[in-house]
MARBA-3410 file (N, C-alpha, C, O; in Angstrom, 1 decimal):
266
50.8,14.7,27.0,49.4,14.7,27.3,49.3,15.6,28.4,50.2,15.6,29.3 ~ 48.1,16.3,28.4,48.0,17.3,29.5,46.6,17.4,30.1,46.2,18.2,31.0 ~ 46.0,16.3,29.5,44.5,16.0,30.2,44.1,14.8,30.5,42.9,14.5,30.4 ~ 44.9,14.1,31.0,44.8,12.8,31.5,45.8,12.0,32.3,46.9,12.6,32.3 ~ 45.9,11.2,32.8,46.7,10.6,34.0,47.4,9.3,33.1,46.8,8.6,32.3
48.9,9.2,33.4,49.6,8.2,32.7,50.8,7.8,33.5,51.1,8.5,34.4 ~ 51.3,6.7,33.2,52.7,6.3,34.0,53.6,6.1,32.9,53.2,5.6,31.9 ~ 54.9,6.5,32.9,56.0,6.2,31.9,56.6,5.4,33.0,56.8,5.8,34.2 ~ 57.0,4.0,32.5,57.7,3.3,33.4,58.8,2.6,32.6,58.9,2.8,31.4 ~ 59.7,1.6,33.3,61.2,1.0,32.6,61.9,2.1,32.2,62.3,1.9,31.1
62.2,3.1,32.8,63.0,4.0,32.7,64.3,4.2,33.6,64.4,3.7,34.7 ~ 65.1,4.9,33.2,66.1,5.4,34.2,65.9,6.9,34.4,66.2,7.6,33.5 ~ 65.4,7.3,35.5,64.8,8.5,35.8,66.0,9.1,36.9,66.3,8.5,38.0 ~ 66.5,10.4,36.5,67.1,11.2,37.3,66.4,12.2,38.1,66.3,13.3,37.5 ~ 66.0,12.1,39.0,65.0,13.0,39.7,65.6,14.5,40.1,64.9,15.4,40.2
66.8,14.4,40.2,67.4,15.6,40.9,66.8,15.7,42.7,66.9,16.7,43.4 ~ 66.3,14.9,43.0,65.7,14.9,44.5,66.8,14.3,45.3,67.1,13.2,44.8 ~ 67.5,14.7,46.4,68.8,13.9,47.1,67.8,12.8,47.7,68.3,11.7,47.7 ~ 66.5,12.9,48.3,65.9,11.6,49.1,65.6,10.5,48.1,65.6,9.4,48.4 ~ 65.3,10.8,46.9,65.2,9.7,45.8,65.7,10.0,44.5,65.0,10.1,43.5
67.1,10.0,44.3,67.6,10.3,43.2,67.5,9.5,42.0,68.1,10.0,41.0 ~ 67.0,8.4,42.0,66.9,7.5,40.8,65.3,6.7,41.1,64.9,6.4,42.2 ~ 64.6,6.6,39.9,63.5,5.9,40.0,63.4,5.3,38.6,64.2,5.7,37.7 ~ 62.3,4.3,38.3,62.3,3.7,37.1,60.7,4.1,36.5,60.3,3.7,35.4 ~ 60.0,4.9,37.2,58.8,5.2,36.7,58.4,6.3,37.3,58.9,6.6,38.4
57.6,7.1,36.6,57.0,8.5,37.0,55.5,8.4,36.7,54.9,8.0,35.7 ~ 54.9,9.0,37.7,53.0,9.2,37.6,52.7,10.4,37.3,52.8,11.3,38.2 ~ 52.2,10.7,36.1,51.9,12.1,35.9,50.3,12.3,35.8,49.6,11.3,35.6 ~ 49.8,13.4,36.0,48.2,13.7,35.9,48.3,15.3,35.6,48.8,16.3,36.2 ~ 47.7,15.3,34.5,47.5,16.6,34.0,48.4,17.6,33.8,48.3,18.8,34.1
49.6,16.8,33.1,50.7,17.4,32.8,51.8,17.8,34.3,52.9,18.4,34.1 ~ 51.2,17.4,35.6,52.1,17.4,36.8,52.5,16.0,37.2,51.8,15.1,37.2 ~ 53.6,16.0,37.6,54.2,14.9,38.2,53.8,14.5,39.6,54.0,15.4,40.5 ~ 53.2,13.6,40.0,52.6,13.2,41.3,53.7,12.4,42.0,54.0,12.7,43.1 ~ 54.3,11.5,41.5,55.3,10.6,42.3,56.2,9.9,41.3,55.7,9.4,40.3
57.5,9.9,41.8,58.4,9.0,41.2,58.9,7.7,42.1,59.3,7.9,43.2 ~ 58.9,6.6,41.6,59.2,5.5,42.4,59.6,4.2,41.3,60.1,4.5,40.2 ~ 59.4,3.0,41.8,59.7,1.8,40.9,58.6,1.3,40.0,57.6,1.9,40.3 ~ 58.5,0.5,39.2,57.9,0.1,38.0,56.5,-0.4,38.8,55.5,-0.5,38.0 ~ 56.3,-0.6,39.9,55.0,-0.9,40.6,54.1,0.1,40.5,52.9,-0.1,40.6
54.6,1.3,40.2,53.9,2.4,40.2,52.9,2.6,38.8,52.1,3.5,38.7 ~ 53.2,1.6,37.9,52.3,1.5,36.7,51.1,0.8,37.0,50.2,0.7,36.1 ~ 51.0,0.2,38.3,49.7,-0.3,38.6,48.9,0.8,39.1,47.9,0.4,39.6 ~ 49.1,2.1,39.2,47.9,3.2,39.5,47.2,3.4,38.3,46.1,3.9,38.5 ~ 47.4,3.0,37.0,46.8,3.5,36.0,46.7,2.2,35.3,47.4,1.2,35.5
45.5,2.3,34.2,45.0,1.1,33.4,46.2,1.0,32.4,47.1,1.7,32.2 ~ 46.0,-0.1,31.9,47.1,-0.4,30.8,47.4,0.4,29.7,48.5,0.6,29.4 ~ 46.1,0.9,29.1,46.2,1.8,28.0,47.0,3.0,28.6,47.6,3.7,27.7 ~ 47.0,3.5,29.8,47.6,4.7,30.2,49.2,4.5,30.8,49.7,5.3,31.6 ~ 49.7,3.5,30.3,51.2,3.2,30.7,52.1,3.2,29.3,51.8,2.6,28.3
53.2,4.0,29.6,54.1,4.0,28.4,55.5,3.4,29.0,56.0,3.7,30.1 ~ 56.0,2.6,28.1,57.1,2.0,28.5,58.5,2.5,27.7,58.7,2.2,26.5 ~ 59.3,3.1,28.5,60.3,3.8,28.1,61.4,3.1,27.4,62.3,3.8,26.7 ~ 61.4,1.8,27.4,62.6,0.9,27.0,63.6,1.0,27.3,64.5,0.9,26.5 ~ 63.8,1.3,28.9,65.0,1.5,29.5,65.8,2.8,29.2,67.0,2.9,29.6
65.0,3.9,28.4,65.9,5.0,28.0,66.2,6.1,29.3,65.8,5.7,30.4 ~ 66.7,6.9,29.3,67.2,7.9,30.4,65.9,9.2,30.3,65.5,9.7,29.3 ~ 65.6,9.4,31.5,64.7,10.4,31.7,65.3,11.5,32.5,65.7,11.2,33.6 ~ 65.3,12.7,32.1,65.8,13.9,33.0,64.8,15.0,33.2,64.0,15.2,32.3 ~ 64.7,15.7,34.2,64.1,17.0,34.3,64.1,17.8,33.1,65.0,17.6,32.3
63.3,18.8,32.8,63.5,19.7,31.9,64.7,20.8,32.0,64.8,21.5,33.1 ~ 65.5,21.0,31.0,66.6,22.0,31.3,66.1,23.4,31.3,65.1,23.6,30.6 ~ 66.7,24.2,32.1,66.4,25.7,31.9,67.7,26.4,31.5,68.8,26.4,32.1 ~ 67.4,27.0,30.4,68.8,27.9,30.0,68.7,29.1,30.5,67.6,29.8,30.4 ~ 69.9,29.5,31.2,69.9,30.8,32.2,70.2,31.9,31.2,70.4,32.9,31.8
70.4,32.0,30.2,70.8,33.3,29.4,70.6,32.9,27.8,71.5,32.5,27.1 ~ 69.6,33.2,27.4,69.2,32.8,25.8,68.4,34.2,25.4,67.7,34.8,26.2 ~ 68.6,34.6,24.3,68.2,35.6,23.4,67.2,34.8,22.5,67.5,34.5,21.4 ~ 65.8,34.5,23.1,65.0,33.7,22.4,64.4,34.1,21.2,63.9,33.3,20.3 ~ 64.4,35.4,21.2,63.7,35.8,19.9,64.7,35.7,18.9,64.5,35.0,17.9
65.9,36.2,19.0,67.1,36.0,18.0,67.1,34.2,17.5,67.2,33.7,16.3 ~ 67.0,33.6,18.6,67.4,32.2,18.3,66.3,31.9,17.4,66.7,31.6,16.3 ~ 64.9,32.0,17.6,63.9,31.6,16.9,63.6,32.2,15.5,63.0,31.5,14.7 ~ 64.1,33.4,15.3,64.0,34.2,14.0,65.2,33.4,13.3,65.1,33.1,12.1 ~ 66.3,33.0,14.0,67.2,32.3,13.2,67.0,31.1,12.5,67.7,30.7,11.5
66.0,30.3,13.2,65.7,29.2,12.5,65.1,29.4,11.3,65.1,28.4,10.6 ~ 64.4,30.6,10.9,63.8,30.8,9.7,64.8,31.2,8.6,64.4,31.6,7.5 ~ 66.2,31.2,9.0,67.2,32.0,8.1,68.3,30.9,7.8,68.4,30.0,8.5 ~ 68.9,31.1,6.9,69.9,30.4,6.4,71.1,30.0,7.3,71.8,30.9,7.6 ~ 71.4,28.9,7.6,72.6,28.7,8.7,73.8,28.5,7.5,74.1,27.5,6.8
74.5,29.8,7.7,75.7,29.9,6.9,76.9,29.6,7.1,77.9,29.9,6.4 ~ 77.1,28.7,8.5,78.1,28.4,9.1,78.3,27.0,8.2,77.5,26.1,8.5 ~ 79.2,26.8,7.2,78.9,25.7,6.3,80.6,25.7,6.1,81.2,26.7,6.5 ~ 81.4,24.6,5.6,82.5,24.2,5.4,83.0,24.9,4.2,84.1,25.5,4.3 ~ 82.2,24.9,3.0,82.7,25.9,2.0,81.8,26.7,1.4,80.6,26.7,1.6
82.3,27.5,0.7,81.6,28.8,-0.2,80.6,28.0,-0.7,79.5,28.4,-0.3 ~ 80.5,26.9,-1.4,79.5,26.4,-2.3,78.7,25.9,-1.4,77.5,26.1,-1.9 ~ 78.7,25.4,-0.3,77.7,25.0,0.5,76.6,26.1,0.7,75.4,25.9,0.5 ~ 77.2,27.2,1.1,76.3,28.4,1.4,75.6,28.8,0.3,74.4,29.2,0.4 ~ 76.4,28.6,-1.1,75.5,29.3,-2.1,74.5,28.4,-2.6,73.6,28.9,-3.2
74.6,27.1,-2.3,73.7,26.0,-2.4,72.4,26.1,-1.5,71.4,25.7,-1.9 ~ 72.7,26.6,-0.4,71.5,27.1,0.6,70.9,28.1,0.1,69.6,28.1,0.0 ~ 71.5,29.2,-0.3,70.8,30.2,-0.9,70.1,30.0,-2.2,69.0,30.6,-2.4 ~ 70.6,29.2,-3.1,70.0,28.8,-4.3,68.8,28.2,-3.8,67.8,28.8,-4.3 ~ 68.6,27.2,-3.0,67.5,26.4,-2.4,66.5,27.2,-1.8,65.3,26.8,-1.9
66.7,28.2,-1.3,65.9,29.3,-0.5,65.1,30.0,-1.8,63.9,30.1,-1.9 ~ 66.0,30.3,-2.6,65.7,31.3,-3.6,64.4,30.7,-4.6,63.4,31.3,-5.0 ~ 64.7,29.4,-4.8,63.6,28.7,-5.5,62.3,28.6,-4.9,61.3,28.3,-5.5 ~ 62.3,28.8,-3.6,60.9,28.5,-2.8,60.4,30.0,-2.4,59.3,30.1,-1.8 ~ 61.1,31.1,-2.7,60.6,32.4,-2.5,60.3,33.3,-3.7,61.0,33.3,-4.6
59.2,34.0,-3.6,58.8,35.0,-4.5,59.8,35.8,-5.1,60.6,36.1,-4.2 ~ 60.2,36.4,-6.2,61.2,37.4,-6.4,60.9,38.5,-5.7,59.7,38.9,-5.5 ~ 62.2,39.0,-5.3,62.1,40.3,-4.3,62.0,39.9,-3.0,62.3,40.7,-2.1 ~ 61.7,38.7,-2.7,61.6,38.4,-1.1,63.0,38.4,-0.6,64.0,38.1,-1.3 ~ 63.2,38.8,0.6,64.5,38.9,1.5,65.1,37.5,1.6,64.3,36.6,1.9
66.0,37.2,1.5,66.7,35.9,1.9,67.9,36.6,2.8,68.6,37.4,2.4 ~ 67.8,35.8,4.4,68.6,36.0,5.4,69.3,34.8,6.0,68.9,33.7,6.0 ~ 70.5,35.2,6.4,71.2,34.0,6.8,72.6,34.6,7.9,73.0,35.8,8.1 ~ 73.0,33.5,8.6,74.1,34.1,9.3,75.0,33.0,9.8,74.6,31.8,10.0 ~ 76.2,33.5,9.9,77.2,32.4,10.4,78.2,32.2,9.6,79.1,31.5,10.0
78.5,32.8,8.3,79.5,32.6,7.6,81.0,32.9,7.7,81.3,34.1,7.7 ~ 81.9,32.1,7.7,83.3,32.4,7.9,84.3,32.1,6.8,84.7,31.0,6.6 ~ 84.6,33.1,6.2,85.5,33.0,5.1,86.8,32.1,5.4,87.3,31.4,4.5 ~ 87.1,32.3,6.6,88.6,31.8,7.1,88.5,30.1,7.0,89.5,29.4,7.0 ~ 87.3,29.5,6.9,87.1,28.2,7.2,86.8,27.9,5.6,86.1,26.8,5.4
87.0,28.4,4.7,86.7,27.9,3.2,88.0,27.7,2.4,88.1,27.5,1.2 ~ 89.2,27.8,3.4,90.6,27.3,2.6,91.3,28.7,1.9,92.5,28.8,2.0 ~ 90.8,29.6,1.3,91.8,30.2,0.5,91.6,31.7,1.5,92.4,32.6,1.2 ~ 90.8,31.7,2.3,90.6,33.1,3.2,90.1,34.2,2.5,89.8,35.2,3.2 ~ 89.9,34.2,1.2,89.5,35.2,0.5,88.0,35.6,1.0,87.1,34.8,1.4
87.7,36.9,0.9,86.5,37.5,1.4,85.5,36.9,0.2,85.8,36.7,-1.0 ~ 84.3,36.7,0.7,83.1,36.4,-0.6,82.8,37.6,-1.4,83.1,38.7,-1.0 ~ 82.1,37.5,-2.4,81.5,38.6,-3.3,80.2,38.5,-3.6,79.6,37.4,-3.6 ~ 79.6,39.7,-4.0,78.2,40.0,-4.4,78.0,39.1,-5.7,76.9,38.8,-6.0 ~ 79.2,38.7,-6.5,78.8,38.2,-7.7,78.8,36.8,-7.6,78.7,36.2,-8.7
78.9,35.9,-6.5,78.7,34.7,-6.1,77.5,34.5,-5.8,76.9,33.6,-6.2 ~ 76.9,35.5,-5.0,75.5,35.5,-4.7,74.5,35.7,-5.8,73.4,35.0,-5.8 ~ 75.0,36.7,-6.7,74.1,37.0,-7.8,73.9,35.8,-8.8,72.8,35.6,-9.3 ~ 75.0,35.0,-8.9,74.9,33.7,-9.7,73.8,32.9,-9.1,73.2,32.2,-9.9 ~ 73.4,32.8,-7.8,72.2,31.8,-7.2,71.1,32.4,-7.0,70.0,31.8,-7.1
71.1,34.0,-6.6,69.8,34.5,-6.5,69.8,36.0,-7.0,69.8,37.0,-6.2 ~ 69.9,36.0,-8.3,69.7,37.4,-8.9,68.9,38.4,-8.7,69.1,39.6,-8.8 ~ 67.3,37.7,-8.2,66.3,38.3,-8.3,65.8,38.6,-6.6,64.9,39.4,-6.4 ~ 66.5,38.1,-5.8,66.1,38.1,-4.3,67.2,38.9,-3.7,68.4,38.5,-3.8 ~ 66.8,40.2,-2.8,67.9,40.7,-1.8,68.5,39.7,-1.0,67.7,39.0,-0.4
70.0,39.6,-0.7,70.3,38.6,0.2,71.1,39.5,1.3,71.7,40.6,0.9 ~ 71.1,39.1,2.4,72.0,39.6,3.4,72.4,38.6,4.5,71.6,38.2,5.3 ~ 73.4,38.2,4.6,74.0,37.3,5.4,75.0,37.9,6.3,75.8,38.7,5.9 ~ 74.8,37.4,7.7,75.8,38.1,8.5,76.9,37.2,8.9,76.8,35.9,8.8 ~ 77.9,37.9,9.4,79.2,36.8,9.5,79.1,36.4,11.1,78.6,37.1,12.0
79.8,35.3,11.1,79.8,34.3,12.5,80.5,35.3,13.3,80.0,35.3,14.5 ~ 81.4,36.2,13.0,82.0,37.2,14.0,81.1,38.3,14.4,81.5,39.1,15.3 ~ 79.9,38.6,13.9,79.2,39.6,14.0,79.7,40.9,13.6,79.2,41.9,14.1 ~ 80.6,41.1,12.8,81.4,42.3,12.6,81.3,42.4,11.2,81.8,43.4,10.7 ~ 80.7,41.5,10.3,80.6,41.9,8.9,79.3,41.4,8.4,78.4,40.9,9.1
79.2,41.6,7.2,77.9,41.1,6.4,78.5,41.0,5.0,79.6,41.4,4.6 ~ 77.4,40.2,4.3,77.7,39.9,2.9,76.3,40.0,2.2,75.2,39.5,2.6 ~ 76.4,40.9,1.1,75.0,41.0,0.2,75.4,40.7,-1.1,76.6,40.7,-1.5 ~ 74.3,40.5,-1.8,74.4,40.5,-3.4,74.0,42.0,-4.0,73.8,43.0,-3.3 ~ 74.0,42.0,-5.2,74.0,43.2,-5.9,72.5,44.0,-5.7,72.3,45.1,-5.5
71.6,42.9,-5.8,70.3,43.2,-5.6,69.8,44.1,-4.2,69.2,45.2,-4.1 ~ 70.4,43.4,-3.2,70.3,44.2,-1.8,71.1,45.5,-1.7,70.7,46.4,-0.9 ~ 72.2,45.6,-2.4,73.2,46.8,-2.3,72.3,47.8,-3.3,72.5,49.0,-3.0 ~ 71.5,47.5,-4.2,70.9,48.4,-5.1,69.9,49.0,-4.3,69.7,50.2,-4.3 ~ 69.0,48.1,-3.4,68.2,48.6,-2.8,68.6,49.4,-1.7,67.8,50.2,-1.2
69.8,49.2,-1.2,70.2,50.2,-0.1,70.8,51.2,-0.7,71.3,52.1,0.1 ~ 71.0,51.4,-2.0,71.7,52.5,-2.6,73.2,52.6,-2.2,73.8,53.6,-2.1 ~ 73.7,51.4,-2.2,75.2,51.4,-1.8,75.9,51.1,-3.3,75.4,50.2,-4.1 ~ 76.8,52.0,-3.5,77.4,51.9,-4.8,79.0,52.5,-4.7,79.5,52.7,-3.6 ~ 79.6,52.7,-5.8,80.8,53.2,-5.6,81.4,54.7,-4.8,82.5,55.0,-4.3
80.3,55.4,-5.2,80.2,56.7,-4.3,79.8,56.8,-3.0,79.8,57.8,-2.3 ~ 79.4,55.6,-2.6,78.8,55.7,-1.0,80.0,55.7,-0.2,80.9,54.8,-0.2 ~ 80.1,56.9,0.7,81.2,57.1,1.6,81.0,55.9,2.8,79.9,55.4,3.3 ~ 82.5,55.6,3.2,82.2,54.7,4.4,81.8,55.4,5.5,82.3,56.5,5.8 ~ 80.7,54.7,6.4,80.4,55.4,7.5,81.5,55.6,8.7,82.6,55.0,8.7
81.0,56.4,9.6,82.1,56.6,10.7,82.4,55.5,11.7,83.2,55.6,12.7 ~ 81.6,54.5,11.5,81.8,53.1,12.4,82.1,51.9,11.5,82.0,50.8,12.1 ~ 82.3,52.1,10.4,82.5,50.7,9.4,83.2,51.1,8.2,83.8,52.1,8.1 ~ 83.0,50.2,7.1,83.8,50.4,6.0,82.9,49.5,5.0,82.4,48.4,5.4 ~ 82.9,49.9,3.7,82.4,49.4,2.7,83.6,48.5,1.8,84.4,49.2,1.1
83.7,47.3,1.8,85.0,46.7,1.1,84.7,46.9,-0.3,83.5,46.8,-0.7 ~ 85.6,47.2,-1.0,85.6,47.9,-2.3,86.7,46.8,-3.3,87.8,46.4,-2.8 ~ 86.2,46.4,-4.8,87.3,46.1,-5.7,88.3,47.1,-6.0,88.4,48.1,-5.3 ~ 89.3,46.8,-7.0,89.9,47.5,-7.3,89.8,48.7,-8.2,90.7,49.5,-8.4 ~ 88.5,48.7,-8.7,87.6,49.8,-9.5,86.8,50.7,-8.3,86.2,51.8,-8.5
86.8,50.1,-7.2,86.2,51.1,-6.2,84.9,50.8,-6.0,84.3,51.5,-5.2 ~ 84.3,49.6,-6.7,83.0,49.1,-6.6,82.8,48.2,-5.3,83.6,47.5,-4.9 ~ 81.4,48.5,-4.8,81.7,47.4,-3.5,81.5,45.9,-3.8,80.7,45.4,-4.5 ~ 82.3,45.3,-3.1,82.3,43.8,-3.5,81.1,42.8,-2.6,80.9,41.6,-2.8 ~ 80.5,43.7,-1.7,79.2,42.8,-1.1,79.2,42.7,0.2,78.2,42.5,0.9
80.7,42.9,0.5,81.0,42.7,2.1,80.8,44.1,2.9,81.4,45.1,2.5 ~ 80.2,44.2,3.9,80.4,45.4,4.8,81.0,45.2,6.1,80.9,44.1,6.7 ~ 81.6,46.1,6.6,82.3,45.7,7.7,81.7,46.7,8.8,81.5,47.9,8.5 ~ 81.5,46.0,10.0,80.9,46.9,11.2,79.7,47.7,10.7,78.8,47.3,10.0 ~ 79.9,49.1,11.2,78.4,49.6,11.1,78.1,49.7,9.7,76.9,50.1,9.5
78.7,49.5,8.7,78.5,49.6,7.5,77.3,48.7,7.0,76.6,49.0,6.0 ~ 77.2,47.6,7.8,76.1,46.6,7.4,74.8,47.1,7.6,73.8,46.5,7.2 ~ 74.7,48.3,8.5,73.5,48.9,8.6,72.9,49.6,7.5,71.7,50.1,7.5 ~ 73.9,49.6,6.5,73.3,50.4,5.4,72.4,49.5,4.4,71.7,49.9,3.5 ~ 72.4,48.1,4.9,71.4,47.3,4.0,70.6,46.9,5.1,69.4,46.7,4.8
70.9,46.7,6.2,69.9,46.0,7.2,69.1,47.1,7.5,68.2,46.7,8.2 ~ 69.2,48.5,7.2,68.1,49.3,7.6,67.1,49.3,6.5,66.1,50.0,6.5 ~ 67.3,48.5,5.6,66.4,48.2,4.2,65.3,46.9,4.6,64.2,46.8,4.1 ~ 65.9,46.1,5.5,65.1,44.9,5.8,63.5,45.3,6.1,63.2,46.4,6.6 ~ 62.7,44.2,5.8,61.4,44.5,6.0,61.3,44.5,7.8,62.0,43.6,8.5
60.5,45.5,8.4,60.4,45.4,9.8,59.7,44.0,10.3,58.8,43.4,9.6 ~ 60.1,43.7,11.5,59.7,42.4,12.2,58.6,42.7,13.0,58.9,43.6,13.9 ~ 57.2,42.2,13.0,56.3,42.5,13.9,56.1,41.7,15.2,56.7,40.6,15.2 ~ 55.5,42.0,16.1,55.3,41.1,17.3,54.8,39.5,17.0,55.2,38.5,17.5 ~ 53.8,39.9,15.9,53.2,38.4,15.6,54.5,37.7,14.7,54.5,36.4,14.9
55.3,38.1,13.9,56.4,37.6,13.3,57.3,36.8,14.4,57.8,35.7,14.2 ~ 57.5,37.6,15.5,58.4,37.0,16.5,57.6,35.8,17.2,58.2,34.7,17.5 ~ 56.1,35.9,17.5,55.3,35.1,18.1,55.5,33.6,17.3,55.8,32.6,17.9 ~ 55.3,33.7,15.8,55.1,32.7,15.2,56.5,32.0,15.1,56.6,30.8,15.1 ~ 57.5,33.0,15.0,59.1,32.4,15.0,59.2,31.4,16.7,59.8,30.3,16.8
58.7,32.0,17.5,59.0,31.4,18.9,58.2,30.1,19.0,58.7,29.2,19.7 ~ 57.2,29.8,18.4,56.6,28.8,18.5,57.4,27.6,18.0,57.5,26.5,18.6 ~ 58.0,27.9,16.7,59.3,27.0,16.1,60.2,26.7,17.2,60.5,25.6,17.5 ~ 60.6,27.8,17.7,61.7,28.0,18.7,61.3,27.2,19.8,62.2,26.3,20.0 ~ 60.3,27.1,20.4,60.0,26.3,21.4,60.2,24.8,20.9,60.8,24.0,21.5
59.5,24.5,19.8,59.3,23.2,19.4,60.9,22.5,19.6,61.3,21.6,20.2 ~ 61.6,23.3,18.8,63.3,23.0,18.8,63.9,22.9,20.0,64.7,22.0,20.2 ~ 63.6,23.8,21.0,64.1,23.9,22.3,63.6,22.4,23.3,64.3,21.8,24.1 ~ 62.4,22.2,22.9,61.9,21.1,23.6,62.7,19.6,23.2,62.8,18.6,23.8 ~ 63.0,19.8,22.0,63.6,18.6,21.1,65.2,18.6,21.8,66.0,17.7,21.5
65.7,19.6,22.6,67.1,19.5,22.9,67.0,19.4,24.5,68.0,19.5,25.2 ~ 65.7,19.3,25.0,65.4,19.1,26.3,65.2,20.3,27.1,65.1,20.0,28.3 ~ 65.2,21.5,26.9,65.1,22.7,27.2,63.6,22.8,27.4,62.8,22.5,26.5 ~ 63.3,23.3,28.7,61.7,23.5,28.9,61.5,24.9,29.6,60.3,25.3,29.8 ~ 62.5,25.6,29.9,62.4,26.8,30.4,63.6,27.8,30.0,64.7,27.4,29.6
63.4,29.0,30.0,64.4,29.9,29.6,64.4,31.4,30.3,63.3,32.1,30.6 ~ 65.6,31.8,30.6,65.7,33.2,31.0,66.0,34.1,29.8,67.0,34.1,29.2 ~ 64.8,34.9,29.5,64.9,35.3,28.2,65.5,36.8,28.4,65.1,37.5,29.3 ~ 66.4,37.2,27.6,67.4,38.2,27.7,67.1,39.5,26.4,67.8,40.4,26.2 ~ 65.9,39.2,25.7,65.5,40.1,24.6,64.6,41.3,25.1,64.3,41.4,26.3
64.4,42.1,24.1,63.7,43.5,24.7,62.1,43.4,24.9,61.4,42.4,25.3 ~ 61.7,44.6,24.6,60.1,44.3,24.9,59.3,43.9,23.7,58.1,43.8,23.7 ~ 59.8,43.8,22.8,59.0,43.0,21.3,59.0,41.7,21.8,57.9,41.2,21.8 ~ 60.1,40.9,22.2,59.8,39.7,22.7,59.1,39.5,24.1,58.5,38.5,24.2 ~ 59.0,40.3,24.9,57.8,40.4,25.9,56.5,40.5,25.5,55.6,40.0,26.2
56.3,41.2,24.3,54.8,41.3,24.1,54.6,39.9,23.3,53.6,39.2,23.5 ~ 55.6,39.6,22.4,55.5,38.4,21.8,55.2,37.0,22.7,54.4,36.1,22.4 ~ 55.8,36.9,23.9,55.5,35.8,24.9,54.2,36.3,25.4,53.5,35.4,25.8 ~ 53.7,37.4,25.6,52.1,37.6,26.2,51.2,37.5,25.0,50.1,37.0,25.3 ~ 51.5,37.8,23.6,50.6,37.1,22.8,50.6,35.7,22.7,49.6,35.2,22.2
51.5,35.0,23.0,51.4,33.4,22.9,50.7,33.1,24.2,49.8,32.3,24.1 ~ 50.9,33.5,25.2,50.2,33.1,26.4,48.7,33.3,26.3,47.8,32.5,26.7 ~ 48.3,34.8,25.5,46.8,35.0,25.4,46.3,33.8,24.5,45.3,33.3,24.7 ~ 47.0,33.4,23.4,46.6,32.4,22.5,46.5,30.9,22.8,45.9,30.0,22.2 ~ 47.1,30.9,24.0,47.3,29.5,24.4,48.4,28.6,23.8,48.4,27.4,23.7
49.3,29.4,23.6,50.6,28.6,22.6,52.0,28.7,23.7,53.1,28.4,23.3 ~ 51.9,29.2,24.8,52.9,29.4,25.6,53.4,28.0,26.1,52.7,27.6,27.0 ~ 54.3,27.3,25.9,54.6,26.0,26.1,56.0,25.8,26.9,56.5,24.7,27.1 ~ 56.4,27.0,27.5,57.6,27.1,28.0,57.6,27.8,29.4,56.9,28.8,29.5 ~ 58.4,27.4,30.4,58.6,28.4,31.4,59.6,29.5,31.3,60.8,29.4,31.2
58.9,30.8,31.4,59.8,32.0,30.9,60.2,32.9,32.1,59.2,33.4,32.7 ~ 61.4,33.2,32.6,61.7,33.9,33.3,62.2,35.4,32.5,63.4,35.4,32.1 ~ 61.5,36.5,32.2,61.6,37.5,31.2,62.5,38.8,31.9,62.0,39.5,32.7 ~ 63.7,39.1,31.4,64.3,40.3,32.0,64.0,41.2,31.2,64.0,41.1,30.0 ~ 63.7,42.5,31.8,63.3,43.6,31.4,64.6,44.7,31.3,65.4,45.0,32.2
64.7,45.3,29.8,66.0,46.3,29.6,65.5,47.5,30.5,64.4,47.8,30.6 ~ 66.7,48.2,31.3,66.2,49.3,32.1,65.5,50.3,31.4,64.5,50.8,32.0 ~ 65.9,50.7,30.2,65.2,51.7,29.6,63.6,51.5,29.1,62.9,52.3,28.5 ~ 63.2,50.2,29.5,62.0,50.0,29.1,61.0,49.6,30.4,59.9,49.1,30.4 ~ 61.5,49.9,31.3,60.6,49.6,32.6,59.2,50.1,32.7,58.2,49.5,33.2
59.1,51.5,31.9,58.1,52.3,31.9,56.9,51.4,31.3,55.7,51.4,31.7 ~ 57.4,50.8,30.2,56.7,50.2,29.4,56.1,48.7,29.7,55.0,48.2,29.3 ~ 57.0,48.2,30.6,56.7,46.8,31.4,55.5,46.9,32.3,54.6,46.1,32.6 ~ 55.7,48.2,32.9,55.0,48.8,33.9,53.3,48.9,33.3,52.2,48.5,33.8 ~ 53.6,49.5,32.1,52.4,49.7,31.3,51.6,48.6,30.9,50.4,48.6,30.6
52.4,47.6,30.9,51.8,46.1,30.4,51.1,45.5,31.7,50.4,44.4,31.5 ~ 51.1,46.1,33.0,50.7,45.6,33.8,51.5,44.4,34.7,51.0,43.5,35.3 ~ 52.9,44.6,34.5,53.7,43.8,35.0,54.2,44.5,36.7,54.4,45.7,36.9 ~ 54.2,43.6,37.6,54.8,44.1,38.8,55.6,43.1,39.5,55.4,41.9,39.2 ~ 56.4,43.4,40.6,56.9,42.7,41.4,56.4,41.9,42.2,55.2,42.2,42.7
57.1,40.7,42.8,56.4,39.7,43.7,55.6,38.9,42.8,54.9,38.0,43.3
END
């Protein structure tokens, strides 16, 4: 509540103030803390503006000092492939395929074949069995591999005659055909076919990201992503949707763009 006055009481409040480290009530007006004290503080407002915390713990919001918030937020839209079995991943892909129009990309991150028992790398055929009409691109937990289905490989024109790039490799079966796993820079063969992500796409994802972060007690971030993230933060602020304190780092090679956006020191 940001437009009224209220008191949260019957709480265990850790204020982080050496002079008053513990309190049981906090008085808030227009989204700002006026005072922390004992439960007598509730007498400062009418009954309808008192909230009983039921003895719960209350902490100041946390600030994550190094977070790639764009990556985090976009990741919430994708499949969490960090699953205990191959079948768990395939089930998630199947679920998403049923909700998306044919031809829409299915993305995910986090698979680790070493956790699936056999240690065998996954194949395009397993993805084809659950999403034959959607290009699928899942990056590995290690960040050094990706796993695609036949639809995605076809769009990327990756086949038996595709040479390995200098910075990666196309994993192949005994007949020389791609298995669906691409190592290191070879993943770019498919990644380059992904639809471009706009500033508005990032801003929309960040709104969900902020809600997720708030649920974890995070109310501020030091954001390490690039200029697209900066523009998304600015868009959210203009639209009145910025609900987080943001310390935005600027990549050195984008300083001129930041200055062009009106940013300055001080």
